[in-house]
C-alpha positions in Angstrom: 135.7 108.7 -148.1 136.3 108.4 -151.8 134.1 106.1 -153.9 135.4 103.8 -156.5 133.7 101.9 -159.3 134.4 98.7 -157.5 132.6 98.1 -154.3 134.8 95.9 -152.0 131.7 94.4 -150.4 130.8 92.9 -153.8 133.6 90.3 -153.4 131.5 88.7 -150.7 128.6 88.4 -153.2 130.6 86.4 -155.7 128.8 83.1 -154.9 125.5 84.8 -156.0 126.8 84.8 -159.5 125.1 81.4 -159.9 121.6 82.7 -159.1 120.8 83.5 -162.7 122.3 80.3 -164.1 122.7 77.6 -161.4 124.1 74.9 -163.7 126.9 77.0 -165.2 127.6 78.6 -161.8 127.9 75.3 -160.1 130.2 74.0 -162.9 132.4 77.1 -162.6 132.7 76.8 -158.8 133.4 73.1 -159.0 136.2 73.8 -161.5 137.5 76.8 -159.5 137.6 74.6 -156.3 139.5 71.8 -158.1 142.0 74.2 -159.6 143.0 75.5 -156.1 143.2 72.0 -154.5 146.7 70.8 -153.5 148.3 69.1 -156.5 151.7 69.3 -158.0 151.6 72.9 -156.8 150.8 73.7 -153.2 147.8 75.8 -152.3 150.3 78.4 -151.1 152.0 78.5 -154.5 148.7 78.6 -156.3 147.6 81.6 -154.1 150.8 83.4 -155.1 150.3 82.7 -158.8 146.7 83.9 -158.4 147.9 87.1 -156.8 150.3 87.8 -159.6 147.7 87.1 -162.3 145.2 89.3 -160.4 147.6 92.2 -160.8 148.2 91.4 -164.5 144.5 91.4 -165.3 144.0 94.3 -162.8 141.1 92.7 -160.9 140.7 94.6 -157.6 138.5 91.9 -156.2 141.1 89.2 -156.9 143.9 91.4 -155.6 141.9 91.8 -152.3 141.0 88.1 -152.1 144.5 86.7 -152.9 146.3 89.2 -150.8 144.3 88.0 -147.8 144.5 84.4 -148.8 148.2 84.7 -149.3 148.7 86.2 -145.8 146.7 83.4 -144.3 149.0 80.9 -146.1 152.1 82.5 -144.8 153.1 84.3 -147.9 155.3 87.3 -146.9 154.9 90.8 -148.3 158.3 90.4 -149.8 157.2 87.3 -151.7 154.1 89.1 -152.8 156.0 92.0 -154.1 158.5 89.8 -155.9 155.6 87.9 -157.6 154.1 91.3 -158.6 157.4 92.3 -160.2 157.4 89.0 -162.1 153.9 89.7 -163.3 155.0 93.2 -164.3 158.0 92.0 -166.2 156.0 89.4 -168.1 153.3 92.0 -168.9 155.9 94.5 -170.0 157.8 92.0 -172.0 154.6 90.8 -173.7 153.9 94.4 -174.8 157.5 94.9 -176.1 157.7 91.6 -177.9 154.8 92.7 -180.0 157.1 95.4 -181.2 158.7 92.8 -183.4 155.4 92.6 -185.2 155.4 96.3 -185.7 159.0 96.2 -186.9 158.2 93.4 -189.4 155.3 95.5 -190.8 157.4 98.6 -191.1 160.2 96.7 -192.9 157.6 95.1 -195.2 156.0 98.5 -196.1 159.4 100.2 -196.6 160.5 97.6 -199.2 
């Protein structure tokens, strides 16, 4: 069995993050809970967004959590993969659009 830096069992300990600062921990979890309540977006849609963002920020805990959450909410593997490709396209595009900044700098320095 290979070891990784991230221990999957740590995800279950997330609630303990409040132990060293209960006030801020409680505020965070209140906010987090409110964010994922049904609103203009369904809990299912929010779970799919969270999964795509989790891949973008490369959080293995979040990927685990929202893959499982998504499956429980009826999100299909095809929908998950499509969301992942959207995240990848946005991330790639964000890298490439900064190329304009580089191009502007080169053009300015070549003047």
